[in-house]
TORDO-508895 format. One record per residue (C-alpha): residue in three letters; x, z, y. Coordinates in nm, 2 decimals. Layout:
N
> Ala_X_Z_Y
...
end
This chain:
265
> Met_-0.45_1.55_1.15
> Gly_-0.82_1.61_1.14
> Gly_-1.08_1.34_1.12
> Ala_-1.02_1.21_1.49
> Val_-0.68_1.10_1.41
> Asp_-0.65_0.73_1.35
> Tyr_-0.49_0.63_1.04
> Phe_-0.22_0.41_1.26
> Glu_-0.11_0.70_1.43
> Gln_-0.04_0.87_1.09
> Leu_0.16_0.55_1.03
> Glu_0.37_0.57_1.35
> Arg_0.42_0.94_1.28
> Leu_0.54_0.82_0.94
> Ala_0.76_0.55_1.07
> Ala_0.94_0.80_1.32
> Glu_1.01_1.04_1.02
> Gln_1.11_0.85_0.74
> Gly_1.19_0.50_0.88
> Gly_0.92_0.33_0.65
> Tyr_0.64_0.33_0.43
> Phe_0.77_0.48_0.10
> Tyr_0.68_0.78_-0.12
> Pro_0.98_1.04_-0.05
> Trp_0.97_1.22_-0.38
> Lys_1.08_1.18_-0.73
> Ser_0.84_1.17_-1.04
> Arg_0.79_1.04_-1.38
> Leu_0.53_0.75_-1.36
> Gly_0.36_0.68_-1.68
> Ala_0.36_0.29_-1.81
> Asp_0.06_0.07_-1.71
> Asn_0.08_0.18_-1.34
> Gly_0.00_-0.14_-1.19
> Glu_0.31_-0.18_-0.98
> Asp_0.51_-0.37_-1.24
> Ala_0.23_-0.58_-1.32
> Tyr_0.18_-0.65_-0.94
> Thr_0.55_-0.77_-0.90
> Ala_0.53_-0.95_-1.24
> Leu_0.20_-1.14_-1.12
> Val_0.35_-1.23_-0.77
> Glu_0.70_-1.34_-0.94
> Ala_0.50_-1.59_-1.14
> His_0.35_-1.76_-0.84
> Leu_0.66_-1.80_-0.63
> Gln_0.79_-2.15_-0.59
> Pro_1.08_-2.28_-0.41
> Asp_0.86_-2.47_-0.18
> Ala_0.60_-2.22_-0.11
> Val_0.50_-2.07_0.23
> Val_0.42_-1.70_0.13
> Leu_0.22_-1.46_0.36
> Glu_0.24_-1.08_0.31
> Ala_-0.02_-0.88_0.45
> Gly_0.07_-0.52_0.53
> Cys_0.46_-0.59_0.48
> Gly_0.56_-0.23_0.58
> His_0.93_-0.20_0.61
> Gly_1.01_-0.50_0.39
> Asp_1.07_-0.40_0.05
> Asp_0.86_-0.68_-0.10
> Leu_0.99_-0.94_0.12
> Met_1.33_-0.87_0.02
> Ala_1.29_-0.95_-0.34
> Phe_1.03_-1.23_-0.27
> Ala_1.15_-1.42_0.03
> Pro_1.48_-1.54_-0.15
> Lys_1.25_-1.75_-0.38
> Val_1.02_-1.92_-0.13
> Ala_1.06_-2.19_0.14
> Arg_0.91_-1.95_0.38
> Phe_0.80_-1.62_0.43
> Ile_0.56_-1.47_0.69
> Gly_0.48_-1.07_0.70
> Tyr_0.29_-0.90_0.92
> Asp_0.20_-0.50_0.97
> Ala_0.02_-0.31_1.24
> Val_0.31_-0.04_1.27
> Ala_0.60_-0.19_1.50
> Pro_0.85_0.02_1.37
> Phe_0.78_-0.08_1.03
> Val_0.83_-0.44_1.14
> Gln_1.15_-0.37_1.34
> Thr_1.30_-0.23_1.02
> Ala_1.18_-0.53_0.82
> Arg_1.32_-0.77_1.06
> Lys_1.66_-0.58_1.07
> Arg_1.69_-0.59_0.67
> Ala_1.59_-0.98_0.67
> Ala_1.84_-1.04_0.92
> Asp_2.14_-0.84_0.77
> Ala_2.05_-1.04_0.44
> Gly_2.07_-1.35_0.61
> Leu_1.70_-1.45_0.54
> Gly_1.66_-1.69_0.84
> His_1.32_-1.84_0.68
> Val_1.15_-1.50_0.73
> Glu_0.90_-1.44_1.03
> Leu_0.78_-1.10_1.09
> Ile_0.49_-1.04_1.31
> Thr_0.34_-0.69_1.45
> His_-0.02_-0.76_1.42
> Asn_-0.34_-0.59_1.31
> Ser_-0.57_-0.84_1.13
> Ser_-0.89_-0.63_1.15
> Ala_-1.19_-0.78_1.37
> Arg_-1.17_-0.48_1.61
> Phe_-0.82_-0.58_1.74
> Asn_-0.93_-0.97_1.76
> Asp_-1.24_-1.01_1.98
> Gly_-1.47_-0.91_1.68
> Ala_-1.30_-1.16_1.41
> Val_-1.06_-1.10_1.13
> Arg_-0.75_-1.29_1.22
> Ile_-0.46_-1.35_1.03
> Pro_-0.14_-1.45_1.21
> Ala_-0.08_-1.79_1.08
> Asp_-0.19_-2.16_1.13
> Asp_-0.46_-2.34_0.95
> Ala_-0.40_-2.47_0.61
> Ser_-0.03_-2.34_0.61
> Val_0.00_-2.08_0.33
> Asp_0.05_-2.11_-0.04
> Leu_0.03_-1.76_-0.14
> Ile_-0.10_-1.44_0.03
> Ile_0.03_-1.09_-0.12
> Ser_-0.03_-0.75_-0.04
> Arg_0.08_-0.44_-0.21
> Arg_-0.13_-0.14_-0.11
> Gly_-0.19_-0.32_0.24
> Pro_-0.52_-0.39_0.43
> Thr_-0.82_-0.58_0.27
> Asn_-0.98_-0.71_0.60
> Trp_-0.75_-1.03_0.58
> Ile_-0.99_-1.18_0.30
> Ala_-1.23_-1.29_0.54
> Asp_-0.96_-1.53_0.73
> Ala_-0.78_-1.63_0.40
> Arg_-0.96_-1.96_0.35
> Arg_-0.86_-2.08_0.70
> Val_-0.49_-2.02_0.65
> Cys_-0.47_-2.11_0.29
> Arg_-0.40_-2.47_0.15
> Pro_-0.62_-2.59_-0.13
> Gly_-0.50_-2.43_-0.46
> Ala_-0.35_-2.10_-0.29
> Arg_-0.35_-1.78_-0.47
> Leu_-0.44_-1.45_-0.31
> Ile_-0.27_-1.13_-0.49
> Gln_-0.33_-0.77_-0.41
> Leu_-0.26_-0.44_-0.56
> Asn_-0.51_-0.17_-0.41
> Pro_-0.51_0.22_-0.46
> Leu_-0.82_0.37_-0.60
> Pro_-0.94_0.73_-0.55
> Ser_-0.80_0.96_-0.83
> Pro_-0.98_1.28_-0.95
> Met_-0.85_1.59_-0.81
> Pro_-0.65_1.78_-1.09
> Ala_-0.77_2.11_-1.24
> Trp_-0.46_2.27_-1.11
> Asn_-0.53_2.21_-0.76
> Asp_-0.76_2.49_-0.75
> Ala_-0.47_2.74_-0.81
> Leu_-0.29_2.63_-0.48
> Pro_-0.36_2.78_-0.14
> Glu_-0.51_2.62_0.15
> Gly_-0.24_2.43_0.33
> Leu_-0.09_2.33_0.01
> Ala_-0.37_2.21_-0.21
> Arg_-0.43_1.85_-0.24
> Val_-0.68_1.69_-0.01
> Glu_-0.83_1.36_0.07
> Asn_-0.69_1.23_0.39
> Pro_-0.99_1.19_0.64
> Ala_-0.83_0.92_0.84
> Asn_-0.80_0.70_0.54
> Pro_-1.07_0.77_0.28
> Gly_-1.07_0.65_-0.05
> His_-1.30_0.37_-0.18
> Pro_-1.46_0.44_-0.51
> Asn_-1.64_0.10_-0.51
> Leu_-1.35_-0.09_-0.40
> Pro_-1.37_-0.35_-0.67
> Ala_-1.72_-0.43_-0.58
> Glu_-1.63_-0.44_-0.22
> Ile_-1.35_-0.68_-0.27
> Asp_-1.57_-0.91_-0.50
> Ala_-1.82_-0.91_-0.20
> Ala_-1.57_-0.98_0.07
> Leu_-1.43_-1.28_-0.17
> Arg_-1.77_-1.42_-0.20
> Ala_-1.84_-1.39_0.15
> Ala_-1.53_-1.58_0.24
> Gly_-1.60_-1.86_-0.01
> Leu_-1.34_-1.75_-0.24
> Ser_-1.32_-1.70_-0.61
> Leu_-1.21_-1.41_-0.81
> Leu_-1.00_-1.53_-1.09
> Ser_-0.87_-1.22_-1.25
> Ala_-0.89_-0.83_-1.21
> Trp_-0.72_-0.52_-1.39
> Thr_-0.76_-0.15_-1.34
> Phe_-0.49_0.08_-1.41
> Asp_-0.47_0.45_-1.45
> Ala_-0.15_0.64_-1.54
> Pro_0.00_0.99_-1.50
> Glu_0.24_1.07_-1.24
> Val_0.41_1.37_-1.37
> Phe_0.62_1.65_-1.16
> Thr_0.83_1.90_-1.29
> Ser_1.00_2.01_-0.96
> Pro_0.85_2.25_-0.70
> Asp_1.03_2.04_-0.41
> Glu_0.91_1.71_-0.53
> Leu_0.56_1.81_-0.59
> Tyr_0.57_1.97_-0.24
> Arg_0.66_1.60_-0.07
> Cys_0.39_1.47_-0.26
> Leu_0.10_1.71_-0.18
> Thr_0.21_1.71_0.20
> Phe_0.26_1.34_0.23
> Met_0.08_1.21_0.54
> Arg_-0.03_1.56_0.64
> Phe_0.06_1.62_1.00
> Glu_-0.21_1.88_1.07
> Pro_-0.16_2.23_1.18
> Gly_-0.16_2.50_0.89
> Val_0.03_2.29_0.62
> Leu_0.28_2.55_0.45
> Thr_0.64_2.48_0.49
> Leu_0.86_2.43_0.20
> Glu_0.98_2.76_0.18
> Glu_0.63_2.90_0.20
> Ala_0.50_2.68_-0.07
> Arg_0.78_2.71_-0.33
> Pro_0.66_3.02_-0.48
> His_0.32_2.88_-0.53
> Leu_0.45_2.58_-0.69
> Ala_0.70_2.75_-0.90
> Arg_0.43_2.98_-1.05
> Leu_0.20_2.68_-1.11
> Leu_0.48_2.48_-1.29
> Ala_0.58_2.79_-1.49
> Ser_0.23_2.78_-1.65
> His_0.28_2.40_-1.72
> Pro_0.61_2.39_-1.90
> Ala_0.57_1.99_-1.94
> Gly_0.48_1.94_-1.58
> Val_0.18_1.88_-1.39
> Asp_0.03_1.52_-1.34
> Leu_-0.17_1.34_-1.09
> Arg_-0.37_1.03_-1.20
> Gln_-0.24_0.71_-1.02
> Arg_-0.52_0.46_-1.00
> Arg_-0.47_0.11_-0.92
> Tyr_-0.68_-0.23_-0.88
> Leu_-0.48_-0.54_-0.93
> Trp_-0.68_-0.88_-0.85
> Met_-0.59_-1.24_-0.79
> Ala_-0.85_-1.50_-0.64
> Gly_-0.82_-1.86_-0.56
> Val_-0.88_-2.12_-0.30
> Asp_-1.06_-2.46_-0.40
end
């Protein structure tokens, strides 16, 4: 992987290997983890006559749940294979009011200005689960008065103490192509203010994700790691078995999330 590898190259590789952006492991995630709260908040703002836009739609999990409840659903993602998968899922489900676009809304892909692929004053709700944040700069243009913006963002989590017991090539590391943003809430607040938008509500979640299986923990620790030197499952299994033997109740990672909602006057 290395610092020179672009994050979108990693996503293209992930799309080729597993077909979409999802976590390929099984674990026990604690309550109040933010995911259910995001779903409930979005559900509360869906209306039969609404136009909804999803920034970073991935392979379409949320659009499959939300699109049947609104008049029009627009989704975009920078990774073409994700969009292709989402299109097929929408077509198979008969969701003819869904429009999916391969697009990167960041300024460097749009002649220096952030650009959402939607018309002026055409959207009632923008949603994003773990998607980009650059779209905030263009949200006022595409939103109608009274529109809402809802996003769930990952926050950096502390390295677990047990990480030191694992060898290089297996121990948890920060992804250099997609580093965490410890000051993300402040960054989002500043981006909203710069765009003339109002933060209405915000919540921070911190829940344990518990692993009891060496194989599932391996899938988590090696997710999005394509650099040379990463241990194979067979190489890693003895290390992980020893780790779990010393933690009979399982080992946990902290999963931190930031959920926020903003409004357009």
